[in-house]
Every structure is written in structure tokens, then in C-alpha cells.
C-alpha positions as CSV (number, residue, x, y, z in Angstrom):
1,X,0.0,0.0,0.0
2,X,2.8,2.4,0.9
3,X,4.7,1.4,-2.3
4,X,1.6,2.2,-4.5
5,X,1.2,5.5,-2.7
6,X,4.9,6.3,-3.3
7,X,4.5,5.5,-7.0
8,X,1.5,7.8,-7.4
9,X,3.3,10.6,-5.6
10,X,6.3,10.2,-7.9
11,X,4.0,10.3,-10.9
12,X,2.5,13.6,-9.8
13,X,5.6,15.0,-8.2
14,X,6.6,17.4,-11.0
15,X,3.1,18.7,-11.7
16,X,2.6,19.2,-7.9
17,X,5.9,21.0,-7.6
18,X,5.1,23.3,-10.4
19,X,1.6,24.0,-8.9
20,X,3.2,24.6,-5.5
21,X,5.7,27.1,-7.0
22,X,3.0,28.8,-8.9
23,X,0.8,29.2,-5.9
24,X,3.8,30.4,-3.8
25,X,4.9,33.0,-6.3
26,X,1.2,34.1,-6.9
27,X,0.7,34.4,-3.1
28,X,3.9,36.3,-2.7
29,X,3.0,38.6,-5.5
30,X,-0.4,39.2,-4.1
31,X,1.0,40.0,-0.7
32,X,3.5,42.4,-2.2
33,X,0.8,44.0,-4.3
34,X,-1.2,44.6,-1.1
35,X,1.6,46.5,0.4
36,X,0.3,50.0,1.3
37,X,1.9,53.1,-0.2
38,X,2.0,54.7,3.3
39,X,3.0,52.7,6.3
40,X,5.2,53.2,9.3
41,X,7.8,50.4,9.5
42,X,10.1,50.9,12.5
43,X,12.5,49.1,14.8
44,X,13.3,49.9,18.4
45,X,17.0,50.0,19.2
46,X,17.4,49.6,23.0
47,X,20.5,50.8,24.7
48,X,19.6,50.1,28.4
49,X,21.8,47.3,29.7
50,X,23.3,47.0,26.2
51,X,20.2,45.1,24.8
52,X,20.8,46.2,21.2
53,X,23.6,48.8,20.9
54,X,26.4,48.8,21.7
55,X,26.7,45.1,22.2
56,X,28.7,45.7,25.4
57,X,30.3,48.5,27.4
58,X,33.6,50.1,26.5
59,X,33.8,49.4,22.7
60,X,36.0,51.8,20.8
61,X,34.3,54.5,18.8
62,X,35.0,52.7,15.5
63,X,33.5,49.4,16.9
64,X,30.4,51.3,18.1
65,X,29.9,52.8,14.7
66,X,30.5,49.6,12.8
67,X,27.9,47.8,15.0
68,X,25.3,50.5,14.4
69,X,25.9,50.5,10.7
70,X,25.5,46.7,10.6
71,X,22.1,47.0,12.3
72,X,21.0,49.8,10.1
73,X,22.0,48.0,6.9
74,X,20.0,45.0,8.0
75,X,16.9,47.1,8.7
76,X,17.3,49.0,5.4
77,X,17.4,45.7,3.5
78,X,14.3,44.6,5.4
79,X,12.4,47.6,4.3
80,X,12.3,49.6,7.5
81,X,11.6,53.3,7.2
82,X,12.1,54.6,10.8
83,X,14.4,54.0,13.7
84,X,13.4,54.5,17.3
85,X,16.6,54.8,19.3
86,X,16.9,54.9,23.1
87,X,19.1,57.9,23.8
88,X,18.3,58.6,27.5
89,X,17.7,55.3,29.3
90,X,18.3,56.4,32.9
91,X,18.9,60.1,33.5
92,X,22.0,59.8,31.3
93,X,22.9,60.5,27.7
94,X,24.1,59.0,24.5
95,X,25.2,62.5,23.4
96,X,27.2,65.3,24.9
97,X,24.9,67.1,27.4
98,X,25.4,69.8,29.9
99,X,22.4,68.5,31.9
100,X,23.1,64.8,32.2
101,X,26.3,62.6,32.0
102,X,27.4,60.2,29.3
103,X,25.7,56.8,29.7
104,X,27.6,54.0,31.3
105,X,26.3,51.6,28.6
106,X,28.3,53.5,26.1
107,X,31.8,53.6,27.6
108,X,31.4,51.4,30.8
109,X,31.7,54.4,33.2
110,X,29.0,57.0,33.5
111,X,30.3,60.4,32.6
112,X,33.1,59.1,30.4
113,X,33.0,60.3,26.8
114,X,33.7,57.8,23.9
115,X,37.3,57.6,22.7
116,X,38.3,58.7,20.2
117,X,35.7,61.4,20.8
118,X,32.6,61.7,18.6
119,X,28.9,62.6,19.1
120,X,27.1,59.2,18.9
121,X,23.7,60.8,18.5
122,X,24.7,63.0,15.6
123,X,26.4,60.1,13.9
124,X,23.3,57.9,14.4
125,X,20.9,60.6,13.1
126,X,23.1,61.2,10.0
127,X,23.3,57.5,9.2
128,X,19.5,57.1,9.6
129,X,18.7,60.1,7.5
130,X,21.2,59.1,4.9
131,X,19.0,56.1,4.2
132,X,15.8,58.1,3.9
133,X,14.5,56.9,7.3
134,X,13.0,58.9,10.1
135,X,14.7,59.1,13.5
136,X,12.7,59.1,16.7
137,X,14.6,59.9,19.9
138,X,13.5,57.5,22.6
139,X,13.7,58.7,26.2
140,X,12.8,57.2,29.5
141,X,11.2,60.0,31.5
142,X,11.5,58.8,35.1
143,X,14.1,56.0,35.6
144,X,17.2,57.6,37.1
145,X,19.3,54.6,38.3
146,X,18.9,51.2,36.6
147,X,20.5,49.3,39.5
148,X,21.2,50.7,43.0
149,X,23.8,48.0,43.5
150,X,25.8,48.0,40.2
151,X,25.1,51.2,38.2
152,X,28.0,53.6,37.7
153,X,27.1,57.1,38.9
154,X,29.1,60.4,38.5
155,X,29.6,62.7,41.4
156,X,27.4,65.3,39.9
157,X,24.6,62.9,38.8
158,X,21.2,64.4,39.4
159,X,20.4,61.8,42.1
160,X,23.3,63.1,44.1
161,X,22.6,66.8,43.4
162,X,18.9,66.6,44.2
163,X,18.4,63.4,46.3
164,X,15.0,64.7,47.5
165,X,13.6,64.3,44.0
166,X,14.0,60.5,44.0
167,X,12.3,57.4,45.3
168,X,14.0,54.0,45.7
169,X,11.8,51.2,44.5
170,X,12.6,47.6,43.5
171,X,16.4,48.1,43.6
172,X,16.2,51.1,41.3
173,X,15.8,54.8,41.7
174,X,13.0,56.9,40.1
175,X,12.2,60.5,39.7
176,X,9.2,61.5,41.8
177,X,6.6,62.4,39.1
178,X,4.6,64.4,41.7
179,X,7.5,66.8,42.3
180,X,7.0,70.0,40.4
181,X,10.7,70.6,40.0
182,X,11.1,67.1,38.4
183,X,8.4,68.0,35.9
184,X,10.3,71.1,34.8
185,X,13.6,69.1,34.7
186,X,12.2,66.4,32.4
187,X,10.9,69.2,30.1
188,X,14.3,70.9,30.1
189,X,16.1,67.6,29.1
190,X,13.7,67.0,26.2
191,X,13.8,70.6,25.0
192,X,17.6,70.5,24.9
193,X,17.4,67.4,22.6
194,X,14.8,68.9,20.3
195,X,16.7,72.1,20.0
196,X,20.1,70.6,19.3
197,X,19.5,67.6,17.1
198,X,17.8,66.9,13.8
199,X,15.2,64.5,15.1
200,X,11.8,63.7,13.7
201,X,10.1,62.8,16.9
202,X,10.4,62.4,20.7
203,X,9.3,58.9,21.8
204,X,8.4,57.7,25.3
205,X,7.9,54.0,26.2
206,X,5.6,52.5,28.9
207,X,7.6,53.4,32.0
208,X,5.9,56.2,33.8
209,X,5.1,55.3,37.4
210,X,7.0,51.9,37.8
211,X,5.2,48.6,37.4
212,X,3.8,47.3,40.7
213,X,6.0,44.9,42.7
214,X,4.1,42.7,45.2
215,X,4.9,43.7,48.7
216,X,6.7,46.9,47.7
217,X,5.4,50.5,48.1
218,X,6.2,53.4,45.9
219,X,6.7,56.0,48.7
220,X,5.6,59.3,47.2
221,X,3.6,60.3,50.3
222,X,5.6,63.5,50.9
223,X,4.8,64.9,47.5
224,X,1.2,63.7,47.8
225,X,0.8,65.5,51.1
226,X,2.2,68.7,49.6
227,X,0.4,68.7,46.2
228,X,-2.5,66.3,46.5
229,X,-5.1,69.0,47.0
230,X,-8.0,66.7,47.9
231,X,-7.5,64.2,45.0
232,X,-7.2,60.5,45.6
233,X,-3.7,59.1,45.4
234,X,-4.5,57.4,42.1
235,X,-6.1,60.5,40.4
236,X,-3.2,62.7,41.7
237,X,-0.6,60.3,40.2
238,X,-2.4,60.4,36.9
239,X,-2.6,64.2,36.9
240,X,1.2,64.3,37.5
241,X,1.9,62.3,34.3
242,X,-0.8,64.3,32.4
243,X,1.0,67.5,33.3
244,X,4.3,66.3,32.0
245,X,2.8,65.0,28.7
246,X,0.9,68.3,28.1
247,X,4.0,70.5,28.9
248,X,6.3,68.3,26.7
249,X,4.0,68.5,23.7
250,X,3.8,72.3,23.9
251,X,7.6,72.6,24.2
252,X,8.3,70.2,21.3
253,X,5.9,72.0,19.0
254,X,7.2,75.4,20.0
255,X,10.8,74.4,19.2
256,X,10.1,72.4,16.1
257,X,6.5,72.4,14.7
258,X,7.2,69.3,12.6
259,X,8.7,67.2,15.4
260,X,6.2,64.6,16.6
261,X,5.6,63.3,20.1
262,X,4.7,59.6,20.4
263,X,4.0,57.2,23.3
264,X,4.4,53.4,23.3
265,X,2.3,52.2,26.1
266,X,1.8,48.8,27.6
267,X,-0.7,47.0,25.5
268,X,-3.7,47.2,27.8
269,X,-5.2,50.6,28.8
270,X,-7.8,49.1,31.2
271,X,-9.5,45.8,31.5
272,X,-13.3,45.8,30.8
273,X,-14.1,44.6,34.3
274,X,-12.7,47.9,35.6
275,X,-14.2,50.2,32.9
276,X,-16.8,49.6,30.2
277,X,-14.5,51.5,27.8
278,X,-11.7,48.9,28.5
279,X,-10.6,45.9,26.4
280,X,-11.9,42.4,26.9
281,X,-8.7,41.3,28.6
282,X,-7.5,40.1,32.0
283,X,-4.1,41.8,32.2
284,X,-2.5,41.8,35.6
285,X,-1.4,45.4,35.3
286,X,-2.7,48.2,33.1
287,X,-1.6,51.7,32.0
288,X,-4.5,53.5,33.8
289,X,-4.6,51.6,37.0
290,X,-1.0,50.7,37.7
291,X,1.3,53.0,35.6
292,X,-1.0,56.0,36.0
293,X,-0.9,56.8,32.3
294,X,-4.2,57.8,30.8
295,X,-3.3,57.3,27.2
296,X,-6.8,57.9,25.9
297,X,-6.9,61.4,27.6
298,X,-3.7,62.3,25.8
299,X,-5.1,61.2,22.5
300,X,-8.4,62.9,22.9
301,X,-6.7,66.2,23.9
302,X,-4.1,66.2,21.1
303,X,-1.2,66.0,23.6
304,X,0.5,63.3,21.6
305,X,0.8,62.7,17.8
306,X,0.9,58.9,17.8
307,X,0.4,55.9,19.9
308,X,2.3,52.6,19.6
309,X,0.8,50.0,22.0
310,X,3.1,47.0,22.7
311,X,1.0,44.0,21.6
312,X,3.6,41.3,22.4
313,X,1.0,38.5,22.6
314,X,-0.1,35.9,20.1
315,X,-3.6,35.3,18.7
316,X,-5.9,33.7,21.2
317,X,-3.8,34.5,24.3
318,X,-5.8,33.7,27.3
319,X,-5.4,37.0,29.1
320,X,-4.5,39.5,26.3
321,X,-5.2,38.2,22.8
322,X,-3.5,40.0,20.0
323,X,-6.7,40.2,17.8
324,X,-8.7,41.6,20.7
325,X,-6.2,44.4,21.5
326,X,-5.5,45.2,17.9
327,X,-9.2,45.9,17.3
328,X,-9.5,47.8,20.6
329,X,-6.7,50.2,19.8
330,X,-8.0,50.6,16.2
331,X,-11.2,51.8,17.8
332,X,-9.6,54.1,20.4
333,X,-6.9,56.0,18.5
334,X,-9.0,59.2,18.2
335,X,-7.7,60.1,14.8
336,X,-4.0,59.9,15.8
337,X,-1.5,57.6,14.1
338,X,-1.5,54.2,15.6
339,X,1.5,51.8,15.2
340,X,1.4,48.3,16.7
341,X,4.4,47.1,18.6
342,X,5.3,43.5,17.5
343,X,7.4,41.1,19.6
344,X,10.0,39.6,17.3
345,X,12.2,39.0,20.4
346,X,9.8,36.2,21.4
347,X,10.9,34.0,18.4
348,X,11.2,30.4,19.6
349,X,10.8,31.3,23.2
350,X,7.2,29.9,23.6
351,X,5.2,27.3,21.7
352,X,3.1,29.9,19.9
353,X,6.2,31.8,18.9
354,X,7.9,28.8,17.2
355,X,5.4,29.2,14.4
356,X,7.0,31.1,11.4
357,X,3.5,32.5,10.5
358,X,2.9,34.4,13.8
359,X,4.5,37.7,12.8
360,X,3.3,37.5,9.1
361,X,-0.2,36.9,10.3
362,X,0.0,39.8,12.7
363,X,1.1,42.1,9.9
364,X,-1.7,40.9,7.7
365,X,-4.3,41.4,10.4
366,X,-3.1,44.9,11.4
367,X,-3.3,45.9,7.7
368,X,-7.0,45.2,7.8
369,X,-7.6,47.9,10.4
370,X,-8.5,51.3,9.0
371,X,-7.0,53.3,11.9
372,X,-3.8,51.4,12.2
373,X,-0.9,52.9,10.2
374,X,2.0,50.7,10.7
375,X,4.2,48.7,13.1
376,X,7.3,48.8,15.3
377,X,9.4,45.7,16.0
378,X,11.1,45.0,19.3
379,X,13.9,44.8,19.1
380,X,16.7,45.4,16.7
381,X,19.2,42.6,17.3
382,X,16.3,40.1,17.4
383,X,16.5,40.1,13.6
384,X,20.0,38.7,13.6
385,X,20.1,35.2,12.2
386,X,16.8,35.7,10.3
387,X,14.6,34.2,13.1
388,X,11.9,31.9,11.6
389,X,12.6,33.4,8.2
390,X,11.1,36.7,9.2
391,X,13.7,38.8,7.4
392,X,12.8,36.9,4.2
393,X,9.1,37.5,4.8
394,X,9.6,41.2,5.1
395,X,11.9,41.5,2.1
396,X,10.1,39.2,-0.3
397,X,6.5,39.8,0.7
398,X,5.3,42.3,3.3
399,X,7.9,45.1,2.7
400,X,8.7,44.1,-0.9
401,X,7.8,47.6,-1.9
402,X,9.1,50.7,0.0
403,X,6.5,52.8,1.9
404,X,6.1,56.4,2.7
405,X,5.3,57.4,6.3
406,X,1.8,58.9,6.7
407,X,1.5,62.6,6.0
408,X,0.0,65.3,8.3
409,X,-0.8,69.0,7.8
410,X,0.6,71.9,9.8
411,X,0.0,75.4,8.5
412,X,3.5,76.4,9.8
413,X,5.2,74.0,7.4
414,X,5.2,74.7,3.6
415,X,4.1,72.2,1.1
416,X,6.9,70.6,-0.9
417,X,7.7,72.1,-4.4
418,X,7.4,70.2,-7.6
419,X,10.6,68.4,-8.6
420,X,12.7,69.7,-11.5
421,X,14.1,66.8,-13.5
422,X,17.1,67.2,-15.9
423,X,20.1,65.5,-17.5
424,X,18.2,62.3,-18.3
425,X,20.3,59.5,-19.8
426,X,19.5,55.9,-20.6
427,X,21.4,52.8,-21.5
428,X,20.9,49.1,-21.8
429,X,21.0,48.5,-18.1
430,X,20.6,51.9,-16.3
431,X,18.5,55.0,-16.5
432,X,19.6,58.1,-14.7
433,X,18.4,61.7,-14.1
434,X,18.9,64.6,-11.7
435,X,16.3,66.2,-9.5
436,X,16.5,69.7,-8.0
437,X,14.4,72.6,-6.9
438,X,14.8,76.3,-6.5
439,X,17.3,77.2,-3.9
440,X,14.6,78.9,-1.8
441,X,12.6,75.7,-1.6
442,X,15.3,73.3,-0.5
443,X,14.3,73.6,3.2
444,X,10.8,72.2,2.3
445,X,12.2,68.9,0.9
446,X,13.3,65.9,2.8
447,X,12.8,62.9,0.5
448,X,12.6,62.0,-3.2
449,X,10.1,59.3,-4.2
450,X,10.3,57.5,-7.5
451,X,7.5,55.5,-9.2
452,X,7.7,53.2,-12.2
453,X,4.4,53.6,-14.0
454,X,2.9,51.9,-17.1
455,X,2.9,54.1,-20.2
456,X,-0.9,54.6,-20.3
457,X,-1.3,55.1,-16.5
458,X,-0.9,57.8,-14.0
459,X,-0.9,55.3,-11.1
460,X,1.3,56.3,-8.2
461,X,0.1,53.6,-5.7
462,X,2.2,51.6,-3.3
463,X,3.0,48.9,-5.8
464,X,4.5,51.5,-8.2
465,X,6.8,53.1,-5.6
466,X,10.3,51.7,-6.4
467,X,12.6,53.9,-4.4
468,X,12.9,56.6,-1.7
469,X,16.0,58.7,-1.4
470,X,17.0,61.5,1.0
471,X,17.0,64.8,-0.9
472,X,20.1,66.7,-1.8
473,X,20.2,69.4,-4.4
474,X,20.8,68.0,-7.9
475,X,20.3,64.5,-6.6
476,X,21.4,61.9,-9.1
477,X,18.8,59.1,-9.4
478,X,20.0,55.9,-11.0
479,X,17.4,53.2,-11.9
480,X,18.6,49.7,-12.8
481,X,16.4,49.1,-15.9
482,X,16.6,48.3,-19.5
483,X,15.8,51.4,-21.4
484,X,14.0,49.5,-24.1
485,X,11.5,48.0,-21.5
486,X,10.6,51.0,-19.3
487,X,7.4,52.9,-19.6
488,X,7.7,56.1,-17.5
489,X,8.9,57.3,-14.1
490,X,7.3,59.8,-11.8
491,X,9.3,61.7,-9.2
492,X,7.9,63.5,-6.2
493,X,9.2,65.5,-3.2
494,X,8.2,65.0,0.4
495,X,8.6,67.5,3.2
496,X,9.2,67.0,6.9
497,X,5.5,66.2,7.4
498,X,5.7,63.5,4.6
499,X,3.4,65.6,2.5
500,X,3.9,64.7,-1.2
501,X,4.3,67.2,-4.1
502,X,2.7,67.0,-7.5
503,X,4.7,64.5,-9.5
504,X,7.0,65.3,-12.3
505,X,7.4,62.8,-15.2
506,X,11.1,62.0,-15.5
507,X,11.1,59.6,-18.4
508,X,8.7,58.0,-20.8
509,X,9.1,55.6,-23.8
510,X,12.1,56.5,-25.9
511,X,10.0,55.6,-29.0
512,X,8.1,58.8,-28.5
513,X,10.8,61.4,-27.8
514,X,14.5,61.8,-26.9
515,X,15.3,60.9,-23.4
516,X,16.0,64.5,-22.5
517,X,12.4,65.4,-22.6
518,X,10.7,66.2,-19.3
519,X,6.9,66.2,-18.5
520,X,5.5,67.8,-15.5
521,X,2.1,66.4,-14.5
522,X,-0.5,68.8,-13.2
523,X,-3.0,66.7,-11.2
524,X,-5.3,69.5,-10.3
525,X,-6.0,70.3,-14.0
526,X,-5.6,66.8,-15.3
527,X,-3.2,68.1,-17.9
528,X,0.4,67.3,-18.9
529,X,2.7,70.2,-19.8
530,X,5.8,69.5,-21.9
531,X,9.0,71.2,-21.3
532,X,12.0,70.4,-23.5
533,X,15.5,70.8,-22.1
534,X,17.8,70.7,-25.1
């Protein structure tokens, strides 16, 4: 019986193989075609305790830079378009600061600068922007000492200069969020970063008041007695965090109107058994009740620009199912950008996370949600070794096409100009042209997007987007393509708000006109104006 079955399988092996390959390619193509034109695709790079970068304390400057470039190259190949980098993990700095000391996780000793000297944050931002990605500066607002027993502290660390600002809890030291001077200090630290560095956003994670530890008490009674003003302890704590968020948003927008402010909260706001507005979950701790972070209030009041809930659970999880929380956050983002935090770090750690389909299925599901605009992966080095083939999944399917980050409007920021295209040349394997704009408009341009469009089409959807470049004046664009096969290429500019210009037509079929011709598409009028540059 087994022998007969084997013969039949051998008979149909080739047809079945061809059918399988056809279905695989078809499915891959369909997935890639479904890739949205605008989608936030980010990775968290954690520096606390050397989780992602640097790999260990005390590396030379060259080694630090090489490690970062290695990670960035990996993410660029995977189709990532934003980096969220932890630059202030514990009242310290990964950049030269007059307010806080150099981080111990950079050089091994707090307060010690890298050697040979360089500014890691400037280096990192330059490398990220060089690849056309956004850079979000990730800060921890209230953690001051990671370990009371082992952390390196300088003589002038803020915990030593202002010991009355801090509370010991669980072997760590935290700023007291109820202290008004602390609130001003946190605002000062963030303002300094926004003023000095070319960042695209300030990003906070889920650590506000610390997670509850059984049998431990967060002793903020002194501040509560001074500032409580008749509120319950819980409401007063929430009001403290609210005050910091509101002040920070105002400061960030005052310094740089285009700079966004985002929060990545724990995945559960409140359980439904505590609040009818909560999610159908049974989380042991929640943002509202334990971390005193009322995320929904911040969203409703426009105090933050995006929310990135950490949904590090699988489908069907007994206490906090991915599909339940995904739908909940989709329904409670209040018109703000919503990015879903995905836990690639869990690969092979639990039974559900030994399935190669878990992350692809989560991406597919979040793309069905109209108010979800992308995802963030935790964390960077989890992608080393291509866990469960997820790098391949991103490159070949889900991020096969590049994506632009969602646009927003701010009347203080000008719309991008229409690109000027010139010096077009074509050959058997490469097509090239230059893009530029008037000198007065260069400040309104951040990126150049290129679309490959069929000859009889004006389609600039996601599947036609073939490349995104950082803008420099007279940018040379080179497309690897056979000049006898191409149809036409559209070029657009994007500003710091990711708003897109009217497209310019860089090339069209050489059968019609010499390759030096330039067409400028006018969408509003539905006309095409020819301009010959001879």
C-alpha cells in the first residue's frame, strides 16, 4: 500500500511541484501588491543594559559605529523606514549634554566620553537620514538609576545633586513624578534634545510610574501631602503624568513644529471589568490603574501625535489576545496615528512563537484595520540570524515595496515644491536623471520618491513606488532598468511632514521622444505640460 502511494506521488511530483511554486509565487506577488503606499515600519533599538547597541560597554568609537551601521544596513534591507533609538535610558545621555552625564552603557563608566571622541547621536541621526529613514529619539522620563547596587554614577549625577527628587523602588531609583521641579527638569532635558538635534520625533515608552512589585510600596507620600489638593492618590498620580505630557507636547511643537511626540504604552489601557471602555482582557497590570498613564486622555486632547501599543501577545492569548487588543486600539486611537508594537524578540521562546507564521499573520491582520498605520518591531538585534525566516518574509512579501510614512498637515510648514528633472540619460541596463528645486525651496524637501508607471497610466500607488531617497540638491537618481523596456517614471518630493508634491514625469518611452524630454504632471487640472530641455 505504501509502495503504491509512493509511485503515485512520484508520478505527480513534478506537476505538484510546479503547482506549489506557482501558488507560492502568486501568493507572494499578491501579498507584495497589497503593500500599502504609506506605512510606518520601524524598529526599536534599545541601549539600556546593552540590549541592542552597543553590544557591550567600552567598545571603541570605531567598533560602536561599525555595529550600528551593521544593524542599520540589516533594517534597510528589510524595508524599515524609521528607527526609534533609546538615547536617554536612565537620566544619562548617548550624546554630549550639559544636563546629564554620558551613559555607562556607552563607555562602561558614567560620565566618560567615547574615545576617540565623537557625538554618537549626531552620527546615528546622520546614518539614519542618509538612508531616507525617520529618526525618533526614545527617552525614559522617570528612571534615574537602573541598579542601585551596580550602576555607575558620576559625582554630579542628578540623584546626588537633588536626592529629594528621587524614590527607591525595587532596587532602582526613580524621579518622583509628583515633584513640580522634576516635571520642569524632564521638560528641560527633552527641550535640549529637540533644539540641538535633527530629530523627527520624541518617543516615550511604557515606563511612567513603575510597574507594581508585590509587597513593595512606591513612597511618594511626601509629594502627595504637599500637592494632592484633595485628590485620591490614584487620580493625583495620573494628573502628574498628564501635566508632564501636556507640557512636553507644547515645548516640542514650540521648538520644532514638525517634530512629533509619540508614546508606546503597555498594550492594555484598562480591563473591561474595571471600565466599560476597556478591552476584553484580563491583564495583571494596566496603563491607567498601575502605571497611571491615561493614554486615551492624551489622544483625545491632542497632547500626543501617535500611539504605539506594545502588543507582544499571540492570537488567542488567554489574558490578552492580539486580535482583541488590535481591534481595541484601532477603535480608540482618536484620529491619531496608531502603530502596533510586535514582539519579534519572542521568536522560539514559547510554543506559539515557534510558528513562522505568527509575525506575518499579525502584519496581515493589522493591515485590515483602517485606523492602524504601521508597526514597530522589538527589538533590533532580534532580527540577527533571520529568526523563523522573518527577514525573508519582510523583504520578499510584506515590505517588498518601499513605503512612505503617513502625512500630516501643519500650516506652519510649507508644502513641498514640484521636482525639477534634468540631465536624463539611458542605457541598456541603467536610466539616470537629476532632480532639483529652486534654492529657496530646499528647506521644504526631505525625501525624493520614484515611481515606475505603465505608459498609459498615472498610477502612483504603493506597488508602483520603487525607491525613496534623502534629498540633496541636484540629486542623481539611477534606476537599474533596460531602457527598451521601461514605460515612465514619476518623481515627487516630500517635506518633513511627509506631504507629497505634485509628480514630475522624469522619463517615458524612448520611442516617442528623446530621453532628455521632461513632462510635468498637473494633477489638479488633469493636464500634462511638456518642457523640452535641449
